[in-house]
C-alpha distance (Angstrom), angle and dihedral (degrees) to the residues before:
residue distance angle dihedral
M1 . . .
S2 3.83 . .
K3 3.80 125.9 .
N4 3.75 124.3 -149.1
I5 3.83 111.7 -133.6
K6 3.80 121.1 -171.4
E7 3.79 112.5 -128.6
S8 3.82 128.0 -165.7
T9 3.76 116.9 -121.6
T10 3.84 92.7 -148.1
D11 3.82 101.2 39.2
K12 3.77 115.8 28.1
E13 3.80 94.5 -176.1
S14 3.82 95.5 58.3
G15 3.81 121.0 92.9
Y16 3.82 131.9 -137.2
Y17 3.79 107.7 -106.3
H18 3.80 118.2 -155.6
R19 3.81 126.1 167.2
D20 3.76 131.9 155.5
N21 3.83 113.6 -87.6
K22 3.81 91.5 3.9
E23 3.78 136.6 103.9
K24 3.81 114.2 -86.9
G25 3.75 125.4 -145.1
F26 3.81 147.0 97.5
M27 3.79 106.1 -49.9
Y28 3.78 148.2 147.4
L29 3.78 124.8 -119.6
D30 3.83 126.7 -141.0
H31 3.80 111.7 -149.1
R32 3.75 98.2 -159.2
S33 3.79 132.9 -177.1
V34 3.83 125.1 -165.0
D35 3.81 133.8 -178.8
G36 3.77 116.0 -106.7
K37 3.82 98.0 -131.4
H38 3.83 107.4 53.5
N39 3.80 100.9 5.0
F40 3.82 95.5 -118.2
I41 3.82 114.1 166.0
V42 3.81 107.4 -117.4
D43 3.80 99.3 173.3
C44 3.80 139.1 12.6
F45 3.77 121.7 -178.6
I46 3.85 123.5 -178.0
T47 3.81 122.1 -146.8
P48 3.84 133.8 162.7
G49 3.77 116.4 -82.3
N50 3.85 93.8 -106.3
V51 3.82 93.0 63.2
H52 3.81 112.4 100.9
D53 3.79 118.6 -123.0
S54 3.85 92.6 -120.0
V55 3.84 95.2 56.0
P56 3.83 101.0 78.1
Y57 3.81 98.2 28.3
V58 3.78 101.0 96.6
S59 3.80 93.6 46.0
R60 3.80 92.3 47.6
L61 3.79 94.7 47.8
T62 3.80 89.4 49.4
Y63 3.82 89.1 49.8
I64 3.83 91.3 51.9
M65 3.79 93.7 50.1
D66 3.82 93.1 46.7
K67 3.79 97.0 41.4
F68 3.81 100.8 45.2
K69 3.85 98.8 22.3
F70 3.82 90.3 -126.5
D71 3.82 118.3 175.7
V72 3.79 96.2 -139.0
N73 3.81 109.3 -160.2
C74 3.82 102.8 169.1
V75 3.80 140.7 6.1
A76 3.80 134.2 -165.0
L77 3.81 119.3 -152.5
D78 3.77 137.2 172.2
S79 3.79 124.5 -112.0
G80 3.80 92.2 -88.5
Y81 3.80 88.8 77.3
Y82 3.83 94.6 53.8
K83 3.81 93.0 122.3
K84 3.76 131.3 136.5
D85 3.80 94.8 -129.4
I86 3.81 91.7 52.8
L87 3.79 93.7 47.3
K88 3.79 92.2 49.6
F89 3.80 92.2 47.4
L90 3.81 92.3 51.5
E91 3.80 92.3 47.8
E92 3.80 91.0 49.7
K93 3.83 89.8 52.5
K94 3.87 88.9 46.4
I95 3.79 91.0 -121.7
F96 3.80 117.3 154.2
S97 3.78 104.7 -127.0
V98 3.81 130.6 -167.7
I99 3.80 116.5 -170.6
G100 3.78 125.8 -178.1
Y101 3.77 120.5 -104.7
R102 3.80 115.7 -90.2
R103 3.79 120.1 -157.8
F104 3.80 116.8 -137.2
H105 3.80 128.0 -165.6
R106 3.78 103.1 -104.0
N107 3.76 138.3 163.5
P108 3.84 109.7 -84.4
D109 3.82 92.9 -123.3
H110 3.83 96.4 51.4
K111 3.82 88.6 103.6
F112 3.82 90.4 69.2
F113 3.83 93.2 64.6
R114 3.80 118.1 82.8
Y115 3.79 121.7 -162.6
D116 3.78 119.4 -140.3
S117 3.77 110.8 -156.5
S118 3.78 94.9 -169.7
R119 3.84 93.2 58.8
D120 3.82 97.1 25.1
C121 3.80 95.1 -128.6
F122 3.80 142.9 111.2
T123 3.77 125.9 -121.4
D124 3.80 125.2 -155.0
T125 3.83 105.0 -135.3
R126 3.85 90.8 -157.7
T127 3.80 100.2 54.6
G128 3.78 103.2 12.5
E129 3.83 92.6 -122.5
I130 3.78 117.1 154.5
Y131 3.79 122.1 -138.6
T132 3.77 110.8 -156.5
Y133 3.81 128.7 -163.5
R134 3.82 115.7 -89.7
N135 3.83 112.1 163.7
I136 3.78 147.3 -41.7
D137 3.77 119.7 -94.0
R138 3.81 127.2 -141.7
Q139 3.81 92.1 -94.3
G140 3.80 91.4 62.3
Y141 3.84 97.9 -104.4
K142 3.79 126.3 132.2
Q143 3.81 112.6 -124.5
Y144 3.79 124.0 -141.3
R145 3.81 125.2 -166.0
I146 3.78 139.3 168.1
S147 3.80 113.4 -89.1
D148 3.85 95.2 -123.4
N149 3.88 91.1 75.6
S150 3.81 91.3 -121.4
N151 3.76 122.2 155.2
K152 3.78 93.8 -111.0
R153 3.77 123.6 134.1
I154 3.78 122.4 -59.0
L155 3.78 120.2 -130.8
R156 3.79 120.0 -147.9
R157 3.78 131.2 -158.2
A158 3.79 127.9 -178.4
I159 3.78 117.2 -111.8
D160 3.81 90.8 -125.3
A161 3.78 94.6 42.0
D162 3.80 91.1 121.1
V163 3.84 88.4 70.1
Y164 3.83 89.7 59.7
D165 3.82 91.8 45.8
R166 3.79 91.7 54.7
C167 3.81 89.6 47.9
R168 3.76 89.6 53.0
E169 3.82 91.7 50.9
R170 3.79 91.0 52.1
R171 3.78 92.1 48.5
L172 3.82 92.7 52.3
S173 3.79 95.2 45.1
T174 3.84 121.3 102.8
F175 3.76 94.2 -111.8
G176 3.83 91.2 44.2
K177 3.80 91.8 54.8
A178 3.84 92.0 48.9
L179 3.81 90.8 47.8
Y180 3.79 94.5 49.9
K181 3.78 89.9 47.5
R182 3.84 88.4 54.2
R183 3.82 88.9 54.3
K184 3.78 95.3 68.4
E185 3.83 89.3 49.6
T186 3.79 93.6 55.8
I187 3.80 117.9 28.1
E188 3.81 95.3 30.0
R189 3.80 90.5 48.3
S190 3.81 90.5 49.5
F191 3.84 91.7 54.2
A192 3.81 90.1 44.5
D193 3.83 91.1 55.3
S194 3.82 90.2 47.8
K195 3.79 92.0 52.2
Q196 3.80 95.6 43.3
N197 3.80 101.1 41.1
H198 3.83 109.0 16.6
G199 3.83 106.0 46.0
Y200 3.80 95.1 -105.1
R201 3.80 97.0 144.0
F202 3.81 91.3 81.6
A203 3.78 133.6 28.9
Q204 3.82 108.6 -100.1
Y205 3.80 96.1 -162.1
R206 3.79 141.6 24.0
G207 3.80 122.3 -110.7
V208 3.79 133.4 36.0
A209 3.75 94.7 -99.5
K210 3.84 95.5 54.9
M211 3.78 92.1 43.9
Q212 3.83 90.3 50.4
Q213 3.79 90.9 53.0
Y214 3.82 91.5 47.9
T215 3.78 90.3 49.0
W216 3.83 92.0 52.0
L217 3.77 91.4 51.0
S218 3.84 92.8 46.2
C219 3.79 93.6 48.4
A220 3.82 91.1 46.4
A221 3.87 88.5 55.3
Q222 3.80 91.1 49.3
N223 3.81 91.1 50.2
M224 3.81 92.5 49.2
K225 3.79 91.4 51.1
K226 3.79 90.7 48.0
M227 3.82 90.2 49.7
A228 3.81 91.9 50.6
I229 3.78 91.6 50.1
L230 3.80 92.0 50.0
L231 3.78 93.2 48.3
T232 3.79 95.0 49.4
R233 3.78 91.2 45.4
D234 3.83 99.4 46.5
S235 3.82 102.9 29.5
H236 3.81 120.2 86.9
F237 3.82 89.7 -160.3
F238 3.78 93.5 66.0
R239 3.76 91.7 43.4
Y240 3.83 93.4 54.5
Y241 3.77 91.0 39.6
F242 3.80 92.7 58.7
L243 3.80 90.2 44.0
F244 3.81 89.3 53.5
I245 3.81 92.6 49.2
T246 3.80 90.5 50.5
L247 3.81 92.4 47.8
K248 3.82 91.4 46.6
F249 3.77 90.4 51.1
N250 3.81 92.1 51.4
I251 3.83 92.3 46.9
Q252 3.81 91.0 52.0
H253 3.77 90.3 52.4
I254 3.81 91.3 49.5
F255 3.79 93.3 50.8
Q256 3.82 90.8 46.8
F257 3.77 89.2 51.7
L258 3.85 92.5 49.9
K259 3.77 90.7 47.4
N260 3.77 91.5 52.6
M261 3.83 90.5 49.2
L262 3.83 91.4 50.9
D263 3.76 89.7 50.7
V264 3.80 90.0 52.3
F265 3.82 92.3 48.8
S266 3.80 91.6 48.4
V267 3.83 90.8 52.2
L268 3.81 90.7 49.7
S269 3.78 93.0 49.0
T270 3.78 92.3 52.5
I271 3.80 91.3 51.1
């Protein structure tokens, strides 16, 4: 089975980006990670536009922890990272993860069925019928049916559905809501600064290697500006230093004014 892939005639290394309600075209993607306290950029990885966000995440997070020896306790991600492999990896590393809600195409009446984890069965809240576990199909889903062997509907549940349930509990918790709220104040702000001040709305070069080097330089500039702002805001030395410079400037102007007045008086006295 062959797959048709669009290829740019001017930049072969770029990828065709297409998302719902977003601009389509040949682009590059920056898979960026920032810290949740001061919004410093700790990693930026460039890929073609047709690479999904979730593909390089596990390898980049592993690189960050190995390179900088960070003790990562919690992460906040958008719905594009709502993948089983990522959820399992974060649970294995004992990292508290909050991932945005992702809407799936489901049957309208799925909300009437409640799953009981203790008995491993579904209950129809309208009729009270119980759907018990029967077998696992070839797609890897557990099948549930009514015990009277009737030809009624079959309910399916993924084998690793417990991973998604725990993810939902974390997202709806008090700490999870606060953490996800913090996400839009950090990573989204970082991308906004790059687009507004560092020419990130359009690719400045051709090729992944050149775009990666440009991204490193741009993110380094953002981090240096962030560091300067934090130092001037939190350090008393810089505060008193600027106060001293201002006072020195005013004193120089005062002495210059007095000197000019003495010169004027000396001229008048000689006349």
